[in-house]
Backbone as JSON Lines, residues from 0, in Angstrom:
{"i":0,"aa":"X","n":[-88.16,187.17,59.49],"ca":[-87.34,185.98,59.64],"c":[-85.89,186.31,59.13]}
{"i":1,"aa":"X","n":[-84.87,185.57,59.79],"ca":[-83.5,185.63,59.53],"c":[-82.87,184.31,59.36]}
{"i":2,"aa":"X","n":[-82.0,184.15,58.32],"ca":[-81.19,183.08,58.16],"c":[-79.95,183.09,58.5]}
{"i":3,"aa":"X","n":[-79.38,182.13,59.22],"ca":[-77.94,182.4,59.77],"c":[-77.33,180.86,59.23]}
{"i":4,"aa":"X","n":[-76.03,181.11,58.96],"ca":[-75.19,179.98,58.49],"c":[-74.44,179.71,59.87]}
{"i":5,"aa":"X","n":[-74.55,178.61,60.39],"ca":[-74.0,178.12,61.64],"c":[-73.12,177.04,61.65]}
{"i":6,"aa":"X","n":[-72.14,176.91,62.62],"ca":[-71.16,175.77,62.67],"c":[-70.86,175.25,63.99]}
{"i":7,"aa":"X","n":[-70.12,174.19,63.91],"ca":[-69.89,173.62,65.25],"c":[-68.39,173.41,65.28]}
{"i":8,"aa":"X","n":[-67.62,173.05,66.36],"ca":[-66.35,172.83,66.37],"c":[-65.72,171.76,65.62]}
{"i":9,"aa":"X","n":[-66.62,170.72,65.21],"ca":[-66.09,169.61,64.31],"c":[-66.16,170.05,62.82]}
{"i":10,"aa":"X","n":[-66.38,171.31,62.55],"ca":[-66.41,171.96,61.19],"c":[-67.73,171.61,60.45]}
{"i":11,"aa":"X","n":[-68.8,171.14,60.96],"ca":[-69.83,170.95,60.37],"c":[-70.66,172.33,60.23]}
{"i":12,"aa":"X","n":[-71.13,172.59,58.98],"ca":[-71.93,173.86,58.6],"c":[-73.35,173.49,58.4]}
{"i":13,"aa":"X","n":[-74.33,174.34,58.82],"ca":[-75.73,174.21,58.43],"c":[-76.19,175.56,58.53]}
{"i":14,"aa":"X","n":[-77.53,175.65,58.1],"ca":[-78.14,176.89,58.16],"c":[-79.52,176.84,58.83]}
{"i":15,"aa":"X","n":[-79.92,177.84,59.45],"ca":[-81.19,177.8,60.19],"c":[-81.83,179.15,60.26]}
{"i":16,"aa":"X","n":[-83.19,178.96,60.3],"ca":[-83.9,180.2,60.35],"c":[-84.53,180.67,61.7]}
{"i":17,"aa":"X","n":[-84.57,181.87,62.04],"ca":[-84.95,182.47,63.25],"c":[-85.94,183.56,63.1]}
{"i":18,"aa":"X","n":[-86.93,183.77,64.05],"ca":[-87.87,184.86,63.84],"c":[-87.1,186.25,63.96]}
{"i":19,"aa":"X","n":[-85.94,186.29,64.64],"ca":[-85.29,187.57,64.81],"c":[-83.91,187.18,65.37]}
{"i":20,"aa":"X","n":[-83.07,187.96,65.26],"ca":[-81.63,187.7,65.8],"c":[-81.54,187.51,67.33]}
{"i":21,"aa":"X","n":[-82.55,188.15,67.89],"ca":[-82.65,187.79,69.43],"c":[-83.15,186.43,69.54]}
{"i":22,"aa":"X","n":[-83.89,185.86,68.76],"ca":[-84.3,184.42,69.08],"c":[-83.06,183.64,69.04]}
{"i":23,"aa":"X","n":[-82.19,183.96,67.93],"ca":[-80.98,182.98,67.72],"c":[-80.15,183.16,69.13]}
{"i":24,"aa":"X","n":[-80.04,184.44,69.49],"ca":[-79.19,184.61,70.73],"c":[-79.48,183.85,72.02]}
{"i":25,"aa":"X","n":[-81.03,184.02,72.09],"ca":[-81.65,183.19,73.25],"c":[-81.34,181.75,73.28]}
{"i":26,"aa":"X","n":[-81.71,181.17,72.11],"ca":[-81.79,179.78,71.83],"c":[-80.22,179.21,72.04]}
{"i":27,"aa":"X","n":[-79.31,180.02,71.43],"ca":[-78.01,179.66,71.42],"c":[-77.45,179.7,72.98]}
{"i":28,"aa":"X","n":[-77.68,180.65,73.7],"ca":[-77.37,180.74,74.94],"c":[-78.03,179.61,75.87]}
{"i":29,"aa":"X","n":[-79.17,179.23,75.68],"ca":[-79.9,178.17,76.23],"c":[-79.45,176.76,76.12]}
{"i":30,"aa":"X","n":[-78.65,176.61,74.87],"ca":[-78.26,175.41,74.17],"c":[-79.21,174.59,73.48]}
{"i":31,"aa":"X","n":[-80.05,175.35,73.0],"ca":[-81.27,174.79,72.07],"c":[-81.07,174.54,70.76]}
{"i":32,"aa":"X","n":[-79.74,175.02,70.27],"ca":[-79.4,174.81,68.97],"c":[-78.3,173.73,68.85]}
{"i":33,"aa":"X","n":[-78.56,172.71,68.07],"ca":[-77.49,171.54,68.06],"c":[-77.31,171.25,66.63]}
{"i":34,"aa":"X","n":[-75.95,170.9,66.44],"ca":[-75.51,170.51,65.12],"c":[-76.33,169.23,64.66]}
{"i":35,"aa":"X","n":[-76.99,169.4,63.44],"ca":[-77.73,168.16,62.89],"c":[-76.82,166.97,62.7]}
{"i":36,"aa":"X","n":[-75.53,167.08,62.51],"ca":[-74.77,165.85,62.15],"c":[-74.1,165.29,63.37]}
{"i":37,"aa":"X","n":[-73.57,166.07,64.39],"ca":[-72.97,165.48,65.68],"c":[-73.67,165.69,66.76]}
{"i":38,"aa":"X","n":[-74.58,166.72,66.94],"ca":[-75.38,166.94,68.24],"c":[-74.69,167.97,68.97]}
{"i":39,"aa":"X","n":[-73.39,168.48,68.65],"ca":[-72.82,169.5,69.41],"c":[-73.77,170.67,69.71]}
{"i":40,"aa":"X","n":[-73.79,171.4,71.04],"ca":[-74.54,172.52,70.97],"c":[-73.64,173.77,71.2]}
{"i":41,"aa":"X","n":[-72.27,173.31,71.08],"ca":[-71.42,174.61,70.82],"c":[-71.43,175.24,69.53]}
{"i":42,"aa":"X","n":[-72.35,175.91,69.24],"ca":[-72.81,176.39,67.87],"c":[-72.4,177.93,67.83]}
{"i":43,"aa":"X","n":[-71.83,178.4,66.66],"ca":[-71.41,179.77,66.26],"c":[-71.98,180.1,64.93]}
{"i":44,"aa":"X","n":[-72.08,181.34,64.68],"ca":[-72.51,181.97,63.49],"c":[-71.42,181.96,62.53]}
{"i":45,"aa":"X","n":[-71.39,181.72,61.25],"ca":[-70.42,181.64,60.41],"c":[-70.57,182.74,59.29]}
{"i":46,"aa":"X","n":[-69.52,183.21,58.81],"ca":[-69.66,184.49,57.92],"c":[-70.45,183.91,56.68]}
{"i":47,"aa":"X","n":[-71.33,185.04,56.21],"ca":[-72.0,184.76,55.1],"c":[-72.31,186.08,54.38]}
{"i":48,"aa":"X","n":[-72.45,185.93,53.1],"ca":[-72.53,187.24,52.33],"c":[-74.1,187.58,52.5]}
{"i":49,"aa":"X","n":[-74.3,188.9,52.42],"ca":[-75.78,189.34,52.48],"c":[-76.51,189.08,51.22]}
{"i":50,"aa":"X","n":[-77.75,188.86,51.23],"ca":[-78.46,188.6,49.86],"c":[-79.16,189.77,49.53]}
{"i":51,"aa":"X","n":[-78.72,190.6,48.58],"ca":[-79.33,191.7,48.29],"c":[-80.04,191.61,46.92]}
{"i":52,"aa":"X","n":[-81.28,191.8,46.69],"ca":[-81.88,191.69,45.53],"c":[-82.57,192.91,44.97]}
{"i":53,"aa":"X","n":[-82.22,193.4,43.82],"ca":[-82.91,194.64,43.43],"c":[-83.69,194.18,42.18]}
{"i":54,"aa":"X","n":[-84.8,195.07,41.89],"ca":[-85.7,194.58,40.68],"c":[-85.01,194.38,39.46]}
{"i":55,"aa":"X","n":[-83.81,194.98,39.13],"ca":[-83.21,194.85,37.91],"c":[-82.42,193.67,37.96]}
{"i":56,"aa":"X","n":[-81.62,193.33,39.16],"ca":[-80.77,192.11,39.14],"c":[-81.67,190.88,39.32]}
{"i":57,"aa":"X","n":[-82.8,190.87,39.9],"ca":[-83.6,189.78,40.09],"c":[-84.16,189.33,38.69]}
{"i":58,"aa":"X","n":[-84.47,190.21,37.83],"ca":[-85.24,189.88,36.6],"c":[-83.98,189.54,35.68]}
{"i":59,"aa":"X","n":[-82.91,189.91,35.82],"ca":[-81.93,189.66,34.7],"c":[-81.29,188.44,34.97]}
{"i":60,"aa":"X","n":[-81.31,187.67,36.0],"ca":[-80.65,186.17,36.09],"c":[-81.59,185.48,36.97]}
{"i":61,"aa":"X","n":[-81.61,184.18,36.8],"ca":[-82.46,183.14,37.52],"c":[-81.54,183.01,38.99]}
{"i":62,"aa":"X","n":[-82.29,182.62,39.87],"ca":[-81.71,182.25,41.15],"c":[-80.82,181.12,41.17]}
{"i":63,"aa":"X","n":[-79.65,181.37,41.93],"ca":[-78.74,180.18,41.83],"c":[-79.15,179.19,42.96]}
{"i":64,"aa":"X","n":[-79.2,178.05,42.53],"ca":[-79.49,176.94,43.54],"c":[-78.22,176.27,43.78]}
{"i":65,"aa":"X","n":[-77.7,176.17,45.05],"ca":[-76.49,175.54,45.6],"c":[-76.72,174.0,45.15]}
{"i":66,"aa":"X","n":[-75.33,173.56,44.71],"ca":[-75.31,172.17,44.28],"c":[-74.99,171.24,45.66]}
{"i":67,"aa":"X","n":[-75.49,170.29,45.92],"ca":[-75.23,169.42,47.02],"c":[-74.48,168.22,46.43]}
{"i":68,"aa":"X","n":[-73.43,168.0,47.17],"ca":[-72.77,166.61,46.81],"c":[-73.51,165.44,47.14]}
{"i":69,"aa":"X","n":[-73.74,164.43,46.51],"ca":[-74.51,163.13,46.8],"c":[-74.17,162.59,48.02]}
{"i":70,"aa":"X","n":[-72.64,162.52,48.22],"ca":[-72.24,162.04,49.48],"c":[-72.59,162.8,50.68]}
{"i":71,"aa":"X","n":[-72.55,164.01,50.75],"ca":[-72.99,165.07,51.81],"c":[-74.46,164.81,52.18]}
{"i":72,"aa":"X","n":[-75.35,164.77,51.09],"ca":[-76.62,164.53,51.4],"c":[-77.05,163.25,51.91]}
{"i":73,"aa":"X","n":[-76.31,162.12,51.64],"ca":[-76.44,160.77,52.16],"c":[-76.02,160.76,53.55]}
{"i":74,"aa":"X","n":[-74.71,161.63,53.84],"ca":[-74.39,161.47,55.37],"c":[-75.33,162.2,56.15]}
{"i":75,"aa":"X","n":[-75.96,163.4,55.66],"ca":[-76.9,164.11,56.49],"c":[-78.09,163.28,56.67]}
{"i":76,"aa":"X","n":[-78.5,162.59,55.58],"ca":[-79.85,161.73,55.83],"c":[-79.45,160.68,57.05]}
{"i":77,"aa":"X","n":[-78.35,159.99,56.97],"ca":[-77.94,158.99,57.91],"c":[-77.96,159.48,59.12]}
{"i":78,"aa":"X","n":[-77.29,160.86,59.44],"ca":[-77.27,161.42,60.65],"c":[-78.63,161.8,61.29]}
{"i":79,"aa":"X","n":[-79.46,162.24,60.28],"ca":[-80.84,162.47,60.93],"c":[-81.54,161.17,61.21]}
{"i":80,"aa":"X","n":[-81.32,159.91,60.53],"ca":[-81.89,158.79,60.95],"c":[-81.51,158.31,62.32]}
{"i":81,"aa":"X","n":[-80.04,158.52,62.69],"ca":[-79.5,158.21,63.88],"c":[-79.97,159.05,64.99]}
{"i":82,"aa":"X","n":[-80.24,160.26,64.73],"ca":[-80.77,161.27,65.67],"c":[-82.12,160.91,66.2]}
{"i":83,"aa":"X","n":[-83.1,160.66,64.95],"ca":[-84.38,160.15,65.18],"c":[-84.64,158.88,65.98]}
{"i":84,"aa":"X","n":[-83.64,157.84,65.63],"ca":[-83.6,156.62,66.39],"c":[-83.4,156.84,67.78]}
{"i":85,"aa":"X","n":[-82.43,157.67,68.22],"ca":[-81.93,157.86,69.45],"c":[-83.12,158.54,70.26]}
{"i":86,"aa":"X","n":[-83.72,159.42,69.78],"ca":[-84.9,160.13,70.21],"c":[-86.03,159.23,70.49]}
{"i":87,"aa":"X","n":[-86.32,158.3,69.55],"ca":[-87.39,157.23,69.83],"c":[-87.09,156.24,70.88]}
{"i":88,"aa":"X","n":[-85.77,155.9,70.97],"ca":[-85.32,155.05,71.92],"c":[-85.13,155.53,73.56]}
{"i":89,"aa":"X","n":[-85.16,156.85,73.47],"ca":[-84.83,157.55,74.75],"c":[-85.82,158.47,75.26]}
{"i":90,"aa":"X","n":[-86.98,158.29,74.68],"ca":[-88.13,159.21,75.05],"c":[-89.58,158.58,75.11]}
{"i":91,"aa":"X","n":[-90.43,159.19,75.97],"ca":[-91.64,158.68,76.17],"c":[-92.69,159.28,74.96]}
{"i":92,"aa":"X","n":[-93.39,158.35,74.35],"ca":[-94.41,158.89,73.48],"c":[-95.73,159.31,74.17]}
{"i":93,"aa":"X","n":[-95.89,160.67,74.3],"ca":[-97.09,160.96,74.95],"c":[-98.24,161.36,74.02]}
{"i":94,"aa":"X","n":[-98.05,161.2,72.55],"ca":[-99.05,161.31,71.82],"c":[-99.51,162.74,71.46]}
{"i":95,"aa":"X","n":[-101.01,162.87,71.27],"ca":[-101.5,164.37,71.18],"c":[-101.49,164.98,72.36]}
{"i":96,"aa":"X","n":[-100.97,164.51,73.42],"ca":[-100.92,165.26,74.73],"c":[-99.47,166.05,74.85]}
{"i":97,"aa":"X","n":[-98.63,166.03,73.61],"ca":[-97.34,166.53,73.87],"c":[-97.26,167.98,74.21]}
{"i":98,"aa":"X","n":[-98.01,168.94,73.69],"ca":[-98.15,170.3,74.0],"c":[-98.54,170.53,75.61]}
{"i":99,"aa":"X","n":[-99.4,169.78,76.04],"ca":[-99.95,169.91,77.55],"c":[-98.66,169.3,78.38]}
{"i":100,"aa":"X","n":[-98.09,168.21,77.94],"ca":[-97.06,167.66,78.94],"c":[-95.81,168.61,78.77]}
{"i":101,"aa":"X","n":[-95.45,169.08,77.67],"ca":[-94.31,170.02,77.49],"c":[-94.56,171.2,78.31]}
{"i":102,"aa":"X","n":[-95.76,171.83,78.42],"ca":[-96.0,173.17,78.95],"c":[-95.96,172.73,80.67]}
{"i":103,"aa":"X","n":[-96.43,171.65,81.04],"ca":[-96.39,171.28,82.39],"c":[-94.91,171.23,82.88]}
{"i":104,"aa":"X","n":[-94.16,170.52,82.06],"ca":[-92.62,170.46,82.59],"c":[-92.15,171.88,82.62]}
{"i":105,"aa":"X","n":[-92.35,172.64,81.65],"ca":[-91.6,173.9,81.6],"c":[-92.07,174.79,82.73]}
{"i":106,"aa":"X","n":[-93.26,174.67,83.1],"ca":[-93.65,175.58,84.34],"c":[-93.51,174.82,85.61]}
{"i":107,"aa":"X","n":[-92.96,173.71,85.75],"ca":[-92.45,173.07,86.92],"c":[-93.75,172.14,87.5]}
{"i":108,"aa":"X","n":[-94.71,172.0,86.78],"ca":[-96.02,171.15,87.35],"c":[-95.78,169.89,87.31]}
{"i":109,"aa":"X","n":[-94.86,169.28,86.65],"ca":[-94.51,167.84,86.71],"c":[-93.03,167.74,86.45]}
{"i":110,"aa":"X","n":[-92.56,166.57,86.79],"ca":[-90.96,166.33,86.57],"c":[-90.6,166.37,85.18]}
{"i":111,"aa":"X","n":[-89.46,166.89,84.85],"ca":[-89.08,166.82,83.5],"c":[-88.59,165.34,83.09]}
{"i":112,"aa":"X","n":[-88.83,165.08,81.86],"ca":[-88.42,163.77,81.24],"c":[-88.49,163.97,79.84]}
{"i":113,"aa":"X","n":[-87.76,163.04,79.01],"ca":[-87.65,163.28,77.69],"c":[-88.92,162.58,76.96]}
{"i":114,"aa":"X","n":[-89.77,163.48,76.22],"ca":[-91.01,163.15,75.68],"c":[-91.05,163.42,74.19]}
{"i":115,"aa":"X","n":[-91.85,162.74,73.38],"ca":[-92.23,163.0,72.03],"c":[-93.57,162.8,71.77]}
{"i":116,"aa":"X","n":[-94.07,163.42,70.77],"ca":[-95.55,163.28,70.51],"c":[-95.96,164.19,69.19]}
{"i":117,"aa":"X","n":[-97.17,164.64,69.19],"ca":[-97.59,165.5,68.1],"c":[-98.51,166.54,68.66]}
{"i":118,"aa":"X","n":[-98.55,167.63,67.9],"ca":[-99.35,168.86,68.29],"c":[-99.72,169.5,67.04]}
{"i":119,"aa":"X","n":[-100.85,170.32,67.19],"ca":[-101.32,171.02,66.08],"c":[-100.45,172.29,65.79]}
{"i":120,"aa":"X","n":[-100.66,172.83,64.73],"ca":[-99.68,174.07,64.44],"c":[-100.05,175.08,65.42]}
{"i":121,"aa":"X","n":[-101.33,175.17,65.95],"ca":[-101.79,176.18,66.91],"c":[-101.07,175.93,68.11]}
{"i":122,"aa":"X","n":[-101.1,174.72,68.61],"ca":[-100.42,174.3,69.82],"c":[-98.95,174.74,69.93]}
{"i":123,"aa":"X","n":[-98.31,174.42,68.75],"ca":[-96.9,174.76,68.57],"c":[-96.6,176.14,68.7]}
{"i":124,"aa":"X","n":[-97.38,176.71,67.86],"ca":[-97.24,178.33,68.03],"c":[-97.51,178.86,69.42]}
{"i":125,"aa":"X","n":[-98.49,178.34,70.1],"ca":[-98.53,178.77,71.56],"c":[-97.34,178.44,72.35]}
{"i":126,"aa":"X","n":[-96.82,177.28,72.24],"ca":[-95.62,176.73,73.04],"c":[-94.55,177.7,72.68]}
{"i":127,"aa":"X","n":[-94.33,178.24,71.37],"ca":[-93.17,179.15,71.1],"c":[-93.51,180.35,71.84]}
{"i":128,"aa":"X","n":[-94.8,180.94,71.7],"ca":[-94.99,182.21,72.4],"c":[-94.79,182.13,73.96]}
{"i":129,"aa":"X","n":[-95.04,181.13,74.54],"ca":[-94.93,180.79,76.06],"c":[-93.3,180.51,76.29]}
{"i":130,"aa":"X","n":[-92.58,180.37,75.32],"ca":[-91.2,180.17,75.79],"c":[-90.86,178.66,76.01]}
{"i":131,"aa":"X","n":[-91.66,177.87,75.81],"ca":[-91.54,176.37,76.15],"c":[-90.69,175.62,74.92]}
{"i":132,"aa":"X","n":[-89.55,175.35,75.29],"ca":[-88.45,174.72,74.29],"c":[-89.07,173.34,73.79]}
{"i":133,"aa":"X","n":[-88.92,173.15,72.49],"ca":[-89.24,171.84,71.86],"c":[-88.74,171.87,70.58]}
{"i":134,"aa":"X","n":[-88.68,170.74,69.85],"ca":[-88.0,170.57,68.49],"c":[-88.94,169.81,67.6]}
{"i":135,"aa":"X","n":[-88.74,169.98,66.31],"ca":[-89.57,169.19,65.46],"c":[-88.72,168.41,64.68]}
{"i":136,"aa":"X","n":[-89.07,167.08,64.46],"ca":[-88.46,166.22,63.83],"c":[-88.75,166.3,62.18]}
{"i":137,"aa":"X","n":[-87.82,166.23,61.49],"ca":[-88.04,166.25,60.04],"c":[-88.63,164.98,59.63]}
{"i":138,"aa":"X","n":[-89.44,164.9,58.47],"ca":[-89.88,163.71,58.09],"c":[-88.85,163.15,57.24]}
{"i":139,"aa":"X","n":[-88.51,161.92,57.32],"ca":[-87.56,161.12,56.43],"c":[-88.34,160.59,55.18]}
{"i":140,"aa":"X","n":[-87.59,160.11,54.11],"ca":[-88.15,159.7,53.07],"c":[-88.96,158.4,53.33]}
{"i":141,"aa":"X","n":[-88.6,157.38,54.27],"ca":[-89.44,156.44,54.67],"c":[-90.63,156.72,55.46]}
{"i":142,"aa":"X","n":[-90.57,157.87,56.01],"ca":[-91.93,158.22,56.74],"c":[-93.04,158.67,55.79]}
{"i":143,"aa":"X","n":[-92.6,158.89,54.66],"ca":[-93.66,159.49,53.65],"c":[-94.27,158.48,52.88]}
{"i":144,"aa":"X","n":[-93.92,157.19,53.0],"ca":[-94.45,156.04,52.22],"c":[-95.57,155.41,52.92]}
């Protein structure tokens, strides 16, 4: 796994994990990476310092936890709510048939449309292996109640 610090032309920065650097390149080229705040797909890697840990340095000091400004966290949460609302308003819920429907669209068996639904971890892994593009919506605090 590799973690990249990414940014969009609006100055928003975020981090994302990829299985390999080639996965980032392929997803970026296909427009499959979007800024979580503004939705822009014009994404680029941002400079970041490498994380090097040695046995002596790791034991000598605790890991740093980045501090998050309360306003930034609130803005990010509101942006996620807006994205999720837009997806729900502009897509068809196919429920547990999500993997099947996404696969059929990817391979041209049915007409493409915006869908949402659920899948098992195994189904999601198979979609990734087959190159079927999809995203995972994060759970919001109100979803966990």
